[in-house]
Steps between C-alpha positions, in 0.01 A plus 500: 500500500555211745831527691688297752353730768158361412625151580659615826173666603306192403723280721422719802129502417455128467740388770223432756322266253762295314751240613872525433559181300819286523802496265711185470816405311495207257873436441459218252316737261695811598178687582319664783125446539256754639207288625185711462285186545543581870315833452151540651252384234785291362606752236696822444179654362405609852775765488360698205134453597567615857695806392220605266218438750686672784555803284133544416274768645213388715255613236654248252483223751140564597355387173706187485783374279519307177777280364570252226724209580616146432489465881793656679428868435138436602609353828728797562228754429246312713749479794585869473132605457406317819782669691343837416135403542421493129355233268638345188360356174737283296449396140690184413537281189279195503803269510635646822595228742231414758749541786574865403130574463432350843787702649364824359155425638639410844660846502166659434507553125191478280644282219348517155601247236548632143481281188829517321848599617662780693437769237124441518507508879687827499258660255198397709662615824580844360153536352341404830715745692400778263121436519491424871730786606724256687880543499683276252844373608712368219749219578776684312390817317507725804785705648422414864466131420836509316667677788359243747630211287841675489529460875606145426819627347556745787451222753748273320765776495453559872517131580821450304657831604519593129528307178875486470599183315150434365530518119134452413160539667244268348131593521179342367318728250130522417360851484838633617408657832753312712801533265415865437481573869829319570656684203395834628653431838825360361535811281594685817818288532833590349562143391233239469468146367345426161121489533364197317133420451363152436163381372343198334527467125123415511416860588794710375334846494762680711780337297346616175427858603845531661686403180267623232282770656180313409302201637351429156538141388541336840315171517397414855451143627385414854803501725596347829632849580150646489591794719727627219248449220308753298562800277638814662277804480624704206519815710667332795774703667692180548586479129732805493631412848601149385666632185692752713612282790495137391805356328355180357184285495532130443238231433465156652291201397216351693701180560788712633260670743373160614852377553583801712194444724596137542869588564408761757290256694734202482819700576372754755150392604359833369165510326485771228252577230571513126529875489761491775696218338592669170824650629623172643386333172724739307794433729458120481469521120826697473329816385647716783866561422591779744574335829472522793131587450223593743162345412167635610261204570174689508246267656383158606130495412489193278194274488566185703395258226730665240790514749464135582484403132819698432711373785399136435588517132855431375 
């Protein structure tokens, strides 16, 4: 059972590796923004990956690590692996952005492209880990990864001196590792804000399983929020954690995500990726009713060509 103590321990463990990222007020929207695009590797994923890698025995590190990723988790595992003298092989969907692939390789990862989407990449990564004897590190279905992601919530609480007055905490959802970790940590508080997840309607697996208990019938279309895409492993520990700690999951359209990326750049000069923009998209679309709200903006690793196309469009 993951507890708030796991998150507290994770924060101590990863403190030498991660950056404390800024929080700013946006009065015109009645929100606070936690800017994880300032994190090393440009994404919150470093938190969970680092906690997992730093908790491994030397014997597990010696053979090397394996991950599957749309880009950010792979960078996090590669960064953490290098810090402990290990190696990393990352399986990625063939449509992964070239900039994320290059970033993983620059951090020392052996990147292997997989035909198909995230589910296919995950299957091949797990099969390779089993046959090679290397250690597989899930981006979400792992207690130490979840605890590491939860340090984002702990850090926010410490920066604000508590969450008094914050009525909702808005978190992007893919496999559920981040919102589960934050939920675990917040469960230690006597009073907490509503925990609201957001994802694209083009890949609504977490939304479906949260409300119906099954992912059957979800039709997936390629999304600008590729880091949130893909079916959740049916045995994932994040599923019961989300159903226990999360209060609501809302969906946003692809155009709403694009508008949020554009708004963020034009109003604040901040470059965020589609996966990070979903919470802001929900707020701008009027889908977040409990205000003031704190939004987790999870990363800034967006392909330059796509970013330019978005900010130049109306």
